[in-house]
MDTraj code that builds the backbone (N, CA, C; nanometers):
import mdtraj as md
import numpy as np

residues = "MET SER MET LEU VAL VAL VAL THR GLU ASN VAL PRO PRO ARG LEU ARG GLY ARG LEU ALA ILE TRP LEU LEU GLU ILE ARG ALA GLY VAL TYR VAL GLY ASN ILE SER LYS ARG ILE ARG GLU MET ILE TRP GLU GLN ILE ALA ALA LEU THR GLU THR GLY ASN VAL ALA MET ALA TRP SER THR ASN ASN GLU SER GLY PHE ASP PHE GLN THR TYR GLY GLU ASN ARG ARG ILE PRO ILE ASP TYR ASP GLY LEU ARG LEU VAL SER PHE MET PRO PRO ASP GLN VAL GLU VAL GLY LYS ASN ASP ALA LEU".split()
xyz = np.array([
    [0.0835, -0.1205, 0.0017],
    [-0.0050, 0.0019, 0.0019],
    [0.0866, 0.1100, -0.0032],
    [0.0403, 0.2315, -0.0781],
    [0.1270, 0.3470, -0.0741],
    [0.0225, 0.4714, -0.0705],
    [0.0722, 0.5779, -0.0288],
    [0.0023, 0.7154, -0.0295],
    [-0.0111, 0.7669, -0.1752],
    [-0.1242, 0.7879, -0.2092],
    [-0.1566, 0.8517, -0.3481],
    [-0.2146, 0.9774, -0.3431],
    [-0.1807, 1.0673, -0.4245],
    [-0.2362, 1.2021, -0.4361],
    [-0.2714, 1.2200, -0.5770],
    [-0.3894, 1.2776, -0.6153],
    [-0.4253, 1.3011, -0.7686],
    [-0.4861, 1.4563, -0.7493],
    [-0.4278, 1.5306, -0.8546],
    [-0.4830, 1.6685, -0.8559],
    [-0.5347, 1.6710, -0.9977],
    [-0.6602, 1.7274, -1.0072],
    [-0.7268, 1.7377, -1.1455],
    [-0.7685, 1.8819, -1.1627],
    [-0.7662, 1.9115, -1.2894],
    [-0.8167, 2.0566, -1.3339],
    [-0.9003, 2.0373, -1.4627],
    [-1.0274, 2.0938, -1.4614],
    [-1.1178, 2.0814, -1.5547],
    [-1.1331, 1.9458, -1.6215],
    [-1.1657, 1.8477, -1.5145],
    [-1.2101, 1.7256, -1.5886],
    [-1.3578, 1.7077, -1.5617],
    [-1.4255, 1.6150, -1.6326],
    [-1.5623, 1.6004, -1.6265],
    [-1.6089, 1.5397, -1.4963],
    [-1.7184, 1.5843, -1.4464],
    [-1.7851, 1.5230, -1.3203],
    [-1.7751, 1.3675, -1.3026],
    [-1.7845, 1.2983, -1.4292],
    [-1.7862, 1.1535, -1.4208],
    [-1.6435, 1.1152, -1.3681],
    [-1.5465, 1.1726, -1.4045],
    [-1.4118, 1.1377, -1.3662],
    [-1.3895, 1.1494, -1.2063],
    [-1.4471, 1.2754, -1.1717],
    [-1.4332, 1.3103, -1.0286],
    [-1.5126, 1.2178, -0.9362],
    [-1.6323, 1.1740, -0.9822],
    [-1.7012, 1.0585, -0.9161],
    [-1.6444, 0.9370, -0.9067],
    [-1.5781, 0.9043, -1.0153],
    [-1.4865, 0.7786, -1.0187],
    [-1.3766, 0.7816, -0.9196],
    [-1.3071, 0.8998, -0.9104],
    [-1.1867, 0.9164, -0.8172],
    [-1.2390, 0.9126, -0.6750],
    [-1.3682, 0.9772, -0.6473],
    [-1.4055, 0.9680, -0.5142],
    [-1.4489, 0.8294, -0.4528],
    [-1.4736, 0.7346, -0.5498],
    [-1.5042, 0.6008, -0.5113],
    [-1.3823, 0.5418, -0.4260],
    [-1.2613, 0.5638, -0.4815],
    [-1.1443, 0.5156, -0.3973],
    [-1.0567, 0.6014, -0.3203],
    [-1.0796, 0.7184, -0.3457],
    [-0.9968, 0.8150, -0.2910],
    [-1.0781, 0.9396, -0.2114],
    [-1.0248, 1.0086, -0.1148],
    [-1.0966, 1.1111, -0.0266],
    [-1.0788, 1.2499, -0.1082],
    [-1.1675, 1.3228, -0.1441],
    [-1.1498, 1.4465, -0.1941],
    [-1.1327, 1.5552, -0.1039],
    [-1.0149, 1.5980, -0.0650],
    [-0.9863, 1.6887, 0.0444],
    [-1.0015, 1.8254, 0.0024],
    [-1.0005, 1.8731, -0.1086],
    [-1.0159, 1.9999, -0.1667],
    [-1.0835, 1.9836, -0.3063],
    [-1.1423, 2.0895, -0.3657],
    [-1.2116, 2.0656, -0.5061],
    [-1.0778, 2.0099, -0.5853],
    [-1.0963, 1.8913, -0.6445],
    [-1.0032, 1.8368, -0.7380],
    [-0.8684, 1.7734, -0.6882],
    [-0.8691, 1.7697, -0.5567],
    [-0.7438, 1.7025, -0.4930],
    [-0.7876, 1.5925, -0.4048],
    [-0.7392, 1.4687, -0.4447],
    [-0.7741, 1.3308, -0.3974],
    [-0.6637, 1.2778, -0.3179],
    [-0.6771, 1.2025, -0.2193],
    [-0.5744, 1.1386, -0.1581],
    [-0.6191, 0.9988, -0.0923],
    [-0.5358, 0.9173, -0.0877],
    [-0.5700, 0.7776, -0.0310],
    [-0.4511, 0.6889, -0.0146],
    [-0.4670, 0.5730, 0.0507],
    [-0.3537, 0.4851, 0.0683],
    [-0.4081, 0.3634, -0.0038],
    [-0.3457, 0.3233, -0.1113],
    [-0.4030, 0.2175, -0.2072],
    [-0.2941, 0.1339, -0.2385],
    [-0.3251, 0.0132, -0.3102],
    [-0.2304, -0.0825, -0.3709],
    [-0.1901, -0.0286, -0.4984],
    [-0.0841, -0.0950, -0.5528],
    [-0.0288, -0.0539, -0.6923],
    [-0.1379, -0.0897, -0.7991],
    [-0.2119, -0.2070, -0.7771],
    [-0.3027, -0.2523, -0.8841],
    [-0.4334, -0.1546, -0.8739],
    [-0.4728, -0.0995, -0.7700],
    [-0.5747, 0.0039, -0.7715],
    [-0.5331, 0.1240, -0.8252],
    [-0.4058, 0.1694, -0.7969],
    [-0.3411, 0.2838, -0.8573],
    [-0.3316, 0.2838, -1.0097],
    [-0.3018, 0.1710, -1.0714],
    [-0.2959, 0.1394, -1.2081],
    [-0.4364, 0.1589, -1.2679],
    [-0.5321, 0.0898, -1.2079],
    [-0.6800, 0.0999, -1.2543],
    [-0.7253, 0.2362, -1.2504],
    [-0.6886, 0.3159, -1.1407],
    [-0.7237, 0.4563, -1.1315],
    [-0.6698, 0.5361, -1.2576],
    [-0.5356, 0.4979, -1.2886],
    [-0.4808, 0.5773, -1.4016],
    [-0.5494, 0.5390, -1.5273],
    [-0.5891, 0.4155, -1.5481],
    [-0.6765, 0.3780, -1.6622],
    [-0.8063, 0.4729, -1.6885],
    [-0.8614, 0.4759, -1.5616],
    [-0.9794, 0.5640, -1.5607],
    [-0.9703, 0.7121, -1.5949],
    [-0.8441, 0.7677, -1.5526],
    [-0.8039, 0.8946, -1.5768],
    [-0.7623, 0.9154, -1.7284],
    [-0.6937, 0.8218, -1.7829],
    [-0.6590, 0.8237, -1.9240],
    [-0.8068, 0.8237, -2.0177],
    [-0.9072, 0.7473, -1.9754],
    [-1.0134, 0.7325, -2.0422],
    [-1.1147, 0.8403, -2.0346],
    [-1.1154, 0.9231, -1.9131],
    [-1.2229, 1.0013, -1.8922],
    [-1.1612, 1.1464, -1.8711],
    [-1.0564, 1.1844, -1.8883],
    [-0.9947, 1.3146, -1.8502],
    [-1.0489, 1.4199, -1.9648],
    [-1.0733, 1.3930, -2.0860],
    [-1.1183, 1.4680, -2.1982],
    [-1.0214, 1.5990, -2.2079],
    [-1.0663, 1.7119, -2.1930],
    [-0.9656, 1.8328, -2.2241],
    [-0.9039, 1.8804, -2.0858],
    [-0.9329, 1.8147, -1.9804],
    [-0.8734, 1.8597, -1.8578],
    [-0.7294, 1.8006, -1.8483],
    [-0.6618, 1.8084, -1.7285],
    [-0.5403, 1.7683, -1.6914],
    [-0.5392, 1.7052, -1.5655],
    [-0.4401, 1.6008, -1.5359],
    [-0.4341, 1.5396, -1.4157],
    [-0.2837, 1.5152, -1.3795],
    [-0.2421, 1.5303, -1.2409],
    [-0.1118, 1.4967, -1.2037],
    [-0.1426, 1.3873, -1.0929],
    [-0.0612, 1.2823, -1.0818],
    [-0.0919, 1.1674, -0.9860],
    [0.0545, 1.1531, -0.9260],
    [0.0607, 1.1428, -0.8081],
    [0.1944, 1.1255, -0.7262],
    [0.1776, 1.0181, -0.6138],
    [0.2614, 0.9307, -0.5926],
    [0.2585, 0.8336, -0.4943],
    [0.3792, 0.7998, -0.4307],
    [0.3852, 0.7488, -0.3079],
    [0.5005, 0.7193, -0.2262],
    [0.5574, 0.5864, -0.2895],
    [0.6852, 0.5703, -0.3091],
    [0.7656, 0.4653, -0.3463],
    [0.9022, 0.4610, -0.2902],
    [0.9759, 0.3523, -0.2949],
    [1.1018, 0.3446, -0.2433],
    [1.2058, 0.3864, -0.3558],
    [1.2390, 0.5123, -0.3673],
    [1.3391, 0.5675, -0.4583],
    [1.4013, 0.6825, -0.3828],
    [1.4961, 0.7271, -0.4558],
    [1.5698, 0.8617, -0.3844],
    [1.4801, 0.9700, -0.3316],
    [1.3906, 0.9981, -0.4063],
    [1.3023, 1.1175, -0.3613],
    [1.1751, 1.0745, -0.2655],
    [1.1654, 0.9323, -0.2652],
    [1.0430, 0.8792, -0.1851],
    [0.9104, 0.8903, -0.2587],
    [0.9133, 0.9282, -0.3812],
    [0.7690, 0.9354, -0.4576],
    [0.8071, 0.9337, -0.5966],
    [0.7065, 0.8967, -0.6772],
    [0.6978, 0.9101, -0.8217],
    [0.5766, 0.9687, -0.8715],
    [0.5551, 1.0078, -0.9866],
    [0.4460, 1.0779, -1.0423],
    [0.4371, 1.0700, -1.1855],
    [0.2958, 1.0896, -1.2419],
    [0.2902, 1.0971, -1.3751],
    [0.1935, 1.2169, -1.4097],
    [0.1667, 1.2449, -1.5099],
    [0.0631, 1.3601, -1.5639],
    [0.0101, 1.3085, -1.6832],
    [-0.1178, 1.3587, -1.7125],
    [-0.1942, 1.3491, -1.8188],
    [-0.2814, 1.4720, -1.8638],
    [-0.2848, 1.5120, -1.9911],
    [-0.3592, 1.6095, -2.0356],
    [-0.2625, 1.7295, -2.0809],
    [-0.3319, 1.8480, -2.1174],
    [-0.2423, 1.9598, -2.1464],
    [-0.1977, 2.0329, -2.0337],
    [-0.0699, 2.0508, -2.0264],
    [-0.0139, 2.1204, -1.9084],
    [0.1358, 2.1675, -1.9534],
    [0.1930, 2.2912, -1.9132],
    [0.3159, 2.3344, -1.9402],
    [0.4237, 2.2417, -1.8697],
    [0.3748, 2.1708, -1.7499],
    [0.4792, 2.0995, -1.6626],
    [0.4934, 1.9702, -1.7172],
    [0.6151, 1.9175, -1.7660],
    [0.6355, 1.8026, -1.8176],
    [0.7369, 1.7014, -1.7302],
    [0.6977, 1.6010, -1.6897],
    [0.7841, 1.5238, -1.6270],
    [0.9148, 1.4811, -1.6902],
    [1.0310, 1.4820, -1.6409],
    [1.1653, 1.4338, -1.7099],
    [1.2317, 1.3535, -1.6295],
    [1.3184, 1.2589, -1.6711],
    [1.4143, 1.1834, -1.5938],
    [1.5656, 1.2364, -1.6018],
    [1.6103, 1.2851, -1.4954],
    [1.7410, 1.3463, -1.4906],
    [1.8388, 1.2693, -1.3932],
    [1.9108, 1.1792, -1.4673],
    [2.0171, 1.0936, -1.3882],
    [1.9433, 1.0124, -1.2730],
    [1.8288, 0.9591, -1.3035],
    [1.7453, 0.8643, -1.2368],
    [1.6345, 0.9436, -1.1298],
    [1.6489, 1.0742, -1.1272],
    [1.5567, 1.1627, -1.0592],
    [1.4405, 1.2164, -1.1608],
    [1.3249, 1.2112, -1.1096],
    [1.2100, 1.2619, -1.1764],
    [1.2029, 1.4040, -1.1516],
    [1.2065, 1.4989, -1.2295],
    [1.1851, 1.6390, -1.2230],
    [1.0839, 1.7005, -1.3204],
    [1.0685, 1.8211, -1.3130],
    [0.9492, 1.8842, -1.3967],
    [1.0238, 1.9890, -1.4811],
    [0.9919, 1.9867, -1.6058],
    [1.0500, 2.0855, -1.6929],
    [0.9376, 2.1642, -1.7394],
    [0.9501, 2.2961, -1.7766],
    [0.8354, 2.3799, -1.8288],
    [0.8620, 2.4050, -1.9618],
    [0.7465, 2.3798, -2.0548],
    [0.7410, 2.4194, -2.1877],
    [0.7028, 2.5577, -2.2058],
    [0.7553, 2.6175, -2.3137],
    [0.6809, 2.7547, -2.3480],
    [0.5380, 2.7355, -2.3719],
    [0.4633, 2.8492, -2.3381],
    [0.3129, 2.8287, -2.3493],
    [0.2690, 2.7940, -2.5004],
    [0.3446, 2.8374, -2.6004],
    [0.3083, 2.8001, -2.7382],
    [0.3274, 2.6650, -2.7725],
    [0.4008, 2.5816, -2.6975],
    [0.4368, 2.4591, -2.7381],
    [0.3628, 2.3489, -2.6412],
    [0.2617, 2.3812, -2.5828],
    [0.1930, 2.2904, -2.5126],
    [0.1108, 2.1910, -2.5931],
    [0.1271, 2.0547, -2.5843],
    [0.0520, 1.9649, -2.6562],
    [-0.0627, 1.8938, -2.5783],
    [-0.1623, 1.8675, -2.6526],
    [-0.2931, 1.8078, -2.5720],
    [-0.2513, 1.6366, -2.5918],
    [-0.2929, 1.5896, -2.4645],
    [-0.2668, 1.4359, -2.4667],
    [-0.1826, 1.3929, -2.3544],
    [-0.1462, 1.2736, -2.3620],
    [-0.0822, 1.2090, -2.2448],
    [0.0691, 1.2726, -2.2588],
    [0.1005, 1.3173, -2.1288],
    [0.2459, 1.3792, -2.1047],
    [0.3452, 1.2643, -2.0735],
    [0.2891, 1.1692, -1.9874],
    [0.3859, 1.0762, -1.9426],
    [0.3074, 0.9491, -1.9147],
    [0.3655, 0.8436, -1.9663],
    [0.2888, 0.7104, -1.9654],
    [0.3807, 0.6057, -1.8855],
    [0.3826, 0.6059, -1.7586],
    [0.4628, 0.5105, -1.6938],
    [0.3910, 0.3869, -1.6734],
])
top = md.Topology()
chain = top.add_chain()
for i, resn in enumerate(residues, 1):
    res = top.add_residue(resn, chain, resSeq=i)
    for name in ("N", "CA", "C"):
        top.add_atom(name, md.element.get_by_symbol(name[0]), res)
traj = md.Trajectory(xyz[None], top)
């Protein structure tokens, strides 16, 4: 089991309802929970299928240098990158933002 945090922006109510089944919504669009890897992967499948034009960042605790990992989905200037084994965030210029999956782990 690991701690999971999901932050959503401009996602359909249907996705928010699905996230609320497994996680606690502590603020509008911010969900937390302590779940298994299998449930986390199933939640990610729901995010990929239902996000539409919104965007999502998902972070979870894991046994690595930083103590967590994350992935994103949807249009966003913040792009996850790998730098010598560390996951960091790079900013794209506003005119180069692409729609779709930013990171598929």
